[in-house]
N, C-alpha and C positions, 0 to 999 in steps of 0.2 A: 539567029545570032545569040549566043549566051552572054549575059552581062553580069556584072558584080552588083551586089545589093547597094554598095556605097554610091554607085552612079544614080540610084533611084531615091536619094534622100528626100527630094521634094514630094514624092508619092506618099510619104509617111507623116505629112504635116496635118492630116485630118481635114484638108480642104474639100476633097472629093471623096465620098464614101467608097469603100472597097467592097468587092463582091466575092463571097466565098461559095464555092460549089462543092458539095459532098455527094457521096453515092450511098444508097441503101444497100442492104445485102443482096437484093435482086438486081442491082444495077440502076435503079431509078434515081435520077439526079434531083438535087434540091439546092435552091439558091437562097442565100441570105445576105443582107446588107450589113456592113460593119461600120461603126462610127470611128474606131481607133485601131490602127495597126502600128506597132512599134518595131523598129529594126533592132535586133540584138546582135551586134557584131556583123560578121560576114556570112554567117551560116544559119541564123535563126531569126524568126519573127515572133512577136507576141500579139495575140488578137484579144480584143476586149470580149470577154465571154458573156455576151448577152443573147446567147443562142436560143432559138426556138427549140422545143423538145425534139423536133424532127432532125435538126442539125446535130444535136447532141447524140441522138440514137444512131445516126449515120456514122459518126466518128467512132462510136464504140464498135460498130460492125466493120468499118473500113477506115483505117487511120490516115489513108492518103486523101488529099483534097487539092483543089486548084483555087488560087487566089488571084483576082484581077485587081491591080492597083493602077491609078491614073495620076500622071504628072500634071498638076494644075497650071504649070507655066506654059505648056505647049500641047496639052490634051493627049499626050502619048499614053498608050495603054500597054501594060506589061503583065504577063502571066507568070505566076510563081507556082511551081509544083511543090507541094509541101507535105510533110509527114508529122502527124500529131505525136507529141512526146509526153507532155505533162501539163498540169494545171497549177497555177500559183494563186494563193490567197493572202500572201504577205510577202515581205521582202522589198528590196529597192525597186525592182521592175514593176511589181504590183503597185507599190506606192506612187511611182511616177505616173503610171497609166491612170490610176484612180484620181490623182490630182488633176491631170489633164481633162478627164471626163467631168470632174466636178466644176472646173473652170468653164467648160463649154456649156454644161447644163445650167449653171447658175445664170449665165448671160442669156440663155434661152428661156429662163423662167421655169426650168424643169428639174431643179436640183433635188426635189423630193422624189423624182421618178427615175432619173438616170443614175443608177448606182452600180459601180463595178462589183460584180460578185466574184469573179475570178479572171485571171489572165491565162489564156491557153497558149502554150509554147509549141512552136512547130519548127522542125528542121526544114531548111530550104534546099530542095534537091536540084532545082534548076530555075533560071530566070530567062525569059524570052520576051523580046519585043513583039507585040501583036499588031498594033496599027496606030496611025496618027503620029504626029511629031517626028522625031528622028530616031533611028535605030541605035545611033551612038549617043553617048551621054551629052546633054546640052552643055555648051560652054558656060561656065559660071564665073564668079568673081575670082580674082587671083588668090590662090591659097595664102593664108597669112595676112590678108589685107585687113581683116577685122581686128586682128591683134595689133597691127601697126597703128590703127586708129585708136585703139584702147591705150596704147603707149602715149599717144599725143594728148589724150584726155588726162591721164594720170600725171603727165608732165605738168599740165596746167594746174592740177591740184597741189602739186608740191610747192608751187609759187604763191598759193593763196594764204591769206592770214585772216583770222577770226572767222566766225561762222558765216556771216553774210558773204564774205569773200569766197569761201569754200563753195557755197550753194551757187553763187553766180558763176564762178569759174567752171564748175562741172557742166552747168546748163549751156553756157556759151561754147565750151570746148566740144560738147556732144553735137551741137548743131553744126559746128564747123567741120568736125571730123567725119561724122556719120551721115550728115545731110538729111536727117529726118525732119518732119514738119513740126512736131510738137513733143514736149517732154514735161515731166513733173518730178519734183523731189518731194517726197512725203516722209515725215519723221514720226517714229512710234511714240505715242503717249501711253505708257503702260498703266497709268492711273485711271485713264478713261477707256482703255481697251480699244483704241482707235489709232488711225494714222492722220496726221495733220499736214496739209499741203503748205509748204514753206517757200516754194519758188516754182516758176513755170516759164516756158517759152512757147510761142507759136499759137497761143489761144487768144480768142477775142477778149476774154477777161482773165485776170491772173489766177483767180481761185484761191488765193492765199487765205488760209484759215479754214478751208473746206475739210470736212472730216469723212473718213472712210472706216467703218467698223471692220474689225478683223473678221475675215471669212466672207465678206460681202464683195461681190464683183471680182474681176480679175485681180485688181490691186489687193483687196482684202484677203483673197485666197492665197495669193503669192506670199503675203506676210504670214498668214496662219500656217501654211505648209512649209514656209522657208524654202520654196522651190521657184525656179524660173518658170514662168508660164507664158506661152506664146499663142497668139491667134493669127493665122495666116490669111484668113478671109472672113472678115466680120460682117459681110453683107447680109447674112441671115441671123445675126445675133442682135439681141436687145442691148443696145449700148448703155452702159452704166451712166446714169446722170443725164441722159439725152433729153428726158422729158421735163427736167427742172430748168426753169428760166432763171438765169442769174440776173438779179436786179436788186436795187435798194429796197423796193417794196417787199420782195420775197425775203430778204435778210431781216428786215424789221419785223415781219410777221412771224417768221419761224425761228429767229435767232440762230440762223445757220447760214453758211456760205455754200453756194452750189459748186460742186466739182466741175471744172471746165471739161469740155469734150471737143474733139476735132470733128467737124461735120464731114461725113462721107469717109470716116476712118475705115480702112480695110485691114490693116495689120496693127497689132498691139503686142507689146512685151512688157511684163512686170518682173522686176529683178529685186529680190530682197537684199538688204544690207545687213550683214551680221558682223559683230565684233566680239571676240571672246565668247562665242556661243550665245550672245544676246542680240535680239532683233533691234536694229537702229532705225530702220525705215525701209522704203521701197523706192526704186528708180523706175519710172514708167515712161515708155515712149510709144508714140502713135505715128502712123503714116497712112496716106491715102493710097499707097501702092499695095497691091496684093503681094504676099510673100516677101515683105520688105525685110524681115528679120529671120535669118536662117540659124542653123545650129551653131555655126562659128560665131555669129553675132551674139548669141546667147552666152557663149563662153567669154567672149571679149567684154561684154557688158557686165558679166558677173565679176570679172576682175576690176572693172571700173567701180562697181557698187561696193566691193570690199574696201578698195582704197578710199572711196568717199566716206564710208562708215568710219574708218580709222581717222580720217581728217576731221570729221565732225567730233569724234570723241576727243581728239587732241585739242581742238578749239575749245570745247567745253572745259577740259581740264586746265588749260592755260588761263581761261577767264576766271575759273574758281580760285586759282592761286594768286590772282592779282591782289595787291594790298595798297593801292593808292588811297591816300587820305581823302575823306569826303568833306568839303567845306559845308558849314552849317549856316552861313550868314549871307548866302548869295541873294541878291535882290531880284524880285520878280520883274518881268518885263512890263513896262508901263504902257497901257493902252486902255481905251474906254470900251472896247468891244465886249459884249456879254456872251459868254460861252455856257450854254446849257448842258449840263452833264447829269444823266440819270443812271443810278446804280441799283440793280435788282439783286438783293442779298441772297435770294434763293439759289441762283445759279451763277452769281457774280457777273451777270451780263451788264455791259456798259453801252449806253447810247449817248452820242454826242450830237447835240442839235437835232435830236429825233432820229438820227441815223444809227443803225446798229453797228457796233464796232467789234467787240469780242466778248467772250464769256469764259468762265472757269478761272484757272490760275492767271492767265494774262490779264483778265479783267480785274482780278484781285490785286495784282501788282500795280496796275495803273492807278487804282483808287488809293493804294498805300502811298504812292508817290505824290498824288494830287493832295492828299491830306497833309503830308509834310510840307508841301508847297504853300497851302493855305494857312497852316498854323505857324510854320517857322520861316516861310519864304525861301525854302530850300529848292535848289534846282540840280544839285549834284548828288549822285548816289554811287555805290559800288556793289558789285556782285557779292562781295564778302558780307557786307552788312545785311543784304537781302536774305542770304542764306541763314544768317544768325538770328533773324527776327522770328520768334515763335508765333507772333501774332499773324503772320502771313499764312500759316498752316500749309506750308509747302509739302508736297508728297515726300515719302521717305526716299524715293529715288530722285535725288536732287541734281543729278548730272545733266538734266536737260533744261536747266534754267535759261541757258543761252537761247535755246530753241524758242522758249516762250517769249523772251524779250525780243527776239528777232521777229517773231510773228506779230507781236504788238507794234513794234516799230513800223513794219511794212503795212499793216492794216491802217495805221494812222496816216502814212504817206499815201496809200491808195485812196483813202477817203478824203484826202486833202483837208484833214482836220486842222483846226487852229491850235492843236496840241501836238507836239512832236517829241520824239526821242532821238537824241544824238549819241553816237558812240565814238568818243575820241580815242578809245583804246585803253589798254591796261585795266580792263574790267570795270571801267567807269561808264555811267549812264548819266546823260544830261537831259533835263526836262526843259522844254521851251513852251511856254504858254502865251499865246498871242491874244490876250484879252483878260477880262475879269470873269472868274469862275462863278457859276451859279449851280451848285451841286445839290441834288436831292436824292434821297435813298428810299427804296421801297422794299418792304419786308417780303412781299410775295412776288411771283413772276407774272401776275396778271397785269 
C-alpha cells in the first residue's frame, strides 16, 4: 500500500534512527544509520550527511537508495524508495537541520562532535508500509486543535495587565489549554548574554532568577538560533540542569539559582519570543509523555510566544511612561526586628539574613531603594525616577527594567524575606521593610 509522506510525520521526529541502504557499482549493499531525516513537502526528504565514505561512494555510483523510517508511536516501519538529487551546505533547510542536530548533540554532551556538514536531498519515489503498527495512518489529534488552544491562550493574554499579570496569565492558560506538566517563561537579558527565568508552573521549585546562557542546552540554543526546537524522546538525553540541586545552600555558595527540571521528562519544546526582530525570551514546555509536542503544536506555540513577546514589550512601555509622583516623606514601618543585609559590590549580589537573593541589576536596584529608605525614610518610588538616576548605571537597553523589578519582587516573595516590593500600578514601586535594617557592604565577592 502506497502512503503519503504527510501520514508519516512522526517518523521524522528523530526519536528512532532511520536506516539508509545504498548499493555499490557491483550491487553490494551497505547500511548506515542516520540521526536526522527531514520531510520536505510531499515529494522530498533531506538526510543529515554524516555518511561514511562507503555510503558516499555508493551514491556517486548509484543515486537510488532505500530508507527505512520508524513511527515511534506504534513501531510501524516504512520503506521509502529515494533518489539522490543534491547536497545543501546553507539555506533554510540546512539551517533547520543543523539547529536540530546541535540541540540533540548539546544535550548528549557531544556538541563538539556532531556537526552537520551537509544535508543530502532525495526525491521520494514511493512510500510503503513494511511491518508493525498499522498500514494506514494512525489516528491523530483533530486538525486545528492546537491552533484553537493557542487562541485560548492569546485571549487570556489580551486581558492581562502589567508584566506580572502577563507572565502569570500565559503560564496558567498554557496549562489549562495544552495540559502539559511544566512550563517556564524566560526573558532575555542582553547585557549579560543570558535568559532569566521569570515564572514557572509544574516544578518542585519555581526557579525564578535561574540563568541560561545563550547557546547552552535546548533553551539557550533556541534563543541563539531564534528557532523552535523540539525533543520527542528525551530518555537518552542528558537533561539540562538535572544534576544541580536547587537549595538555599547551593544558592548561597554559587550565587546562582538552579534551573528547575521535570523528573522523567520525555518531551521538550523551546520557543523563542521575538518582537520587531529582537529576542525577548523563550517559552519552554516539558512533558513526561513521549511525542507530546508535534509540528502543529510548534506552530501554535510560536503564535503564543509572539503574542507573549508583544504583551511583555507593551507592559514595559506602559510602565516606562508612568508619571505618578513619588512621596519623599513616607514613614518606615516600626518594628524591632533586625534585618541583616549584605551587599557585595563586585557583582551587586545581595544576601538577606545570610540567604542569597539576587545579583546584578536587580541587586543594585534593591540597594538603591534600601539606601533611600535608610537615609530619607522613603518607601515610594517610580520607574521614571529609576531610569533617570545615572548612579544606578542601568544598561543602555532600559526597556527591561520591569523584568528586573519583577524578578526582584518574586525572589523576595519566594524567600519570604522581611523586605517586600509592592506594585500598586501606574509605574509605582512600594518598599515594605518589616524590621530594622543592618546593612553591610563588601568590596570583593569573597
